[in-house]
C-alpha positions in Angstrom: 7.2 -135.1 -71.2 4.8 -135.9 -68.4 7.7 -137.0 -66.2 9.5 -133.7 -66.8 6.5 -131.8 -65.9 6.1 -133.8 -62.7 9.8 -133.2 -61.8 9.5 -129.5 -62.4 6.3 -129.3 -60.4 8.0 -131.2 -57.5 11.0 -128.8 -57.6 8.7 -125.8 -57.6 6.8 -127.0 -54.6 9.9 -128.0 -52.7 11.8 -124.8 -53.3 8.7 -122.6 -53.2 7.8 -123.8 -49.8 11.3 -123.2 -48.6 11.3 -119.7 -50.0 8.0 -118.8 -48.4 9.1 -120.2 -45.0 12.4 -118.4 -45.1 11.0 -115.5 -43.0 13.0 -116.3 -39.8 16.6 -115.9 -38.9 18.3 -119.0 -37.4 20.0 -118.1 -34.1 22.5 -120.4 -32.6 22.4 -121.3 -28.9 24.1 -118.6 -26.7 23.4 -115.2 -25.1 23.3 -112.1 -27.2 23.2 -108.5 -25.8 21.8 -105.5 -27.8 22.3 -102.0 -26.5 19.6 -99.5 -27.3 19.8 -95.7 -27.5 16.6 -93.8 -27.7 17.9 -90.6 -26.2 16.9 -88.7 -29.4 13.3 -89.8 -28.9 12.9 -88.5 -25.4 10.7 -87.9 -23.6 8.7 -91.1 -23.9 6.4 -92.8 -21.4 7.2 -96.4 -21.9 9.6 -98.8 -23.6 8.4 -102.1 -25.1 9.9 -105.3 -26.6 8.4 -107.9 -29.0 9.7 -111.4 -29.7 8.4 -113.8 -32.4 9.6 -117.1 -33.9 9.2 -120.8 -33.7 10.8 -123.6 -31.6 11.5 -127.3 -32.1 11.2 -129.8 -29.2 13.7 -129.0 -26.4 14.5 -125.5 -27.5 13.9 -122.4 -25.4 14.3 -118.7 -25.9 14.0 -115.7 -23.6 14.4 -111.9 -24.0 15.2 -109.7 -21.0 15.2 -105.9 -20.9 17.8 -104.5 -18.5 17.9 -100.9 -17.2 21.6 -100.5 -18.0 23.8 -101.1 -21.0 25.5 -104.5 -21.7 23.0 -106.5 -19.7 23.6 -104.7 -16.5 21.2 -103.0 -14.0 17.8 -104.2 -13.0 15.6 -106.6 -15.0 12.7 -104.5 -16.2 10.9 -107.0 -18.6 11.2 -110.6 -19.4 9.5 -112.8 -22.1 10.3 -116.2 -23.4 9.2 -119.7 -24.4 10.2 -123.4 -24.1 8.9 -126.1 -26.5 8.3 -129.5 -25.1 5.9 -130.4 -27.8 6.2 -132.3 -31.1 7.9 -130.9 -34.2 5.9 -128.4 -36.2 4.6 -126.6 -33.1 2.9 -123.3 -33.8 5.0 -120.2 -33.8 5.3 -118.1 -30.7 4.7 -114.4 -30.3 5.3 -112.4 -27.2 4.9 -108.7 -26.6 4.7 -106.0 -26.5 6.1 -106.3 -23.0 5.9 -102.8 -21.5 8.1 -101.0 -19.1 6.3 -97.9 -17.9 6.9 -94.7 -16.0 7.7 -96.5 -12.8 11.0 -97.5 -14.3 12.8 -94.2 -14.8 16.1 -96.0 -15.3 14.8 -97.4 -18.6 13.1 -94.1 -19.6 16.5 -92.3 -19.6 16.9 -93.5 -23.3 19.6 -96.1 -22.7 18.9 -99.8 -21.9 19.8 -103.2 -23.2 18.0 -106.3 -24.3 19.6 -109.8 -23.8 18.4 -112.7 -25.9 19.2 -116.2 -24.6 18.8 -119.3 -26.8 19.3 -122.9 -25.6 18.6 -126.5 -26.6 19.4 -125.9 -30.3 19.2 -123.2 -32.9 16.0 -121.2 -32.8 14.1 -119.5 -35.7 13.6 -115.9 -34.6 11.2 -114.0 -36.9 11.5 -110.7 -35.0 13.1 -109.2 -32.0 12.4 -105.5 -31.7 12.0 -102.7 -29.1 10.2 -99.4 -29.3 9.1 -96.5 -27.2 5.7 -94.8 -27.0 4.5 -91.4 -25.9 1.8 -90.8 -23.3 -0.9 -91.1 -26.0 0.3 -94.6 -26.9 1.8 -93.8 -30.3 5.1 -95.3 -31.2 7.7 -92.6 -31.6 10.8 -94.6 -32.2 11.6 -98.3 -32.8 14.6 -100.5 -33.4 14.6 -104.0 -35.0 17.3 -106.0 -33.3 16.9 -109.2 -35.3 15.2 -108.7 -38.7 13.3 -111.3 -40.7 15.5 -113.2 -43.2 14.9 -112.8 -46.9 14.9 -115.8 -49.3 18.3 -116.4 -51.0 18.6 -115.4 -54.6 19.5 -118.9 -55.7 16.1 -120.1 -54.3 14.3 -117.5 -56.1 16.2 -118.4 -59.3 15.1 -122.0 -59.0 11.5 -121.0 -58.5 11.7 -118.9 -61.6 13.3 -121.7 -63.6 10.6 -124.1 -62.5 7.9 -121.7 -63.5 9.4 -121.0 -66.9 9.7 -124.8 -67.5 6.1 -125.3 -66.7 5.1 -122.4 -69.0 7.2 -123.9 -71.8 5.6 -127.3 -71.3 2.2 -125.8 -71.4 2.9 -123.8 -74.5 4.3 -126.8 -76.4 1.1 -128.7 -75.5 -1.1 -125.9 -76.8 0.6 -126.0 -80.2 
C-alpha cells in the first residue's frame, strides 16, 4: 500500500508540474507574419508590442513591427532575445515597445508584426500588440500568440492521482 501511495504521489508531482508549466506555446523555427487592423480603434496615439517566453541554449527570438502589411514598409519597433546560458534560464519579457506619433504610417491602423525564431523551438508565453490613446489607456488589443492550456489528458491524470491519494487516506482512517 505504501508503494502504491508513493507511485501515485510521483505521478501527481510529475504530471502536475507539467500541467502547471504548460502556459507557453512551442513555436518551431521560422518566420511568422501577423497583420494587424486597428482601424476601428482610431484615432490612437501609439501602438505597442509585448513578447514573453523562455529560451534554451542557442535559441533566439525577435519580434519586429513593420509600418506596412505582410512585413513590408519601415521597421518601427524591434525586440528580441538570444540565450547563450545554461538550460533552465529565466523567462524573458520584452515590452511594451512603443511606436508613437512620429510614426504616422503605423498610426493609420494597419501594420504587421513579424516573429522570427531560430536555433530550435521556442516557448512563447505571449505575443500581443495594442494601441493606446493620448491619456495612456489601452483602447484595443490583439493577442497574436496566446498562452497554451493544459491538455485534458494531463488534467485527467492529475485528478486520478488525487482521487487515488484520497482513497488511500480514507482506507487508512478506517
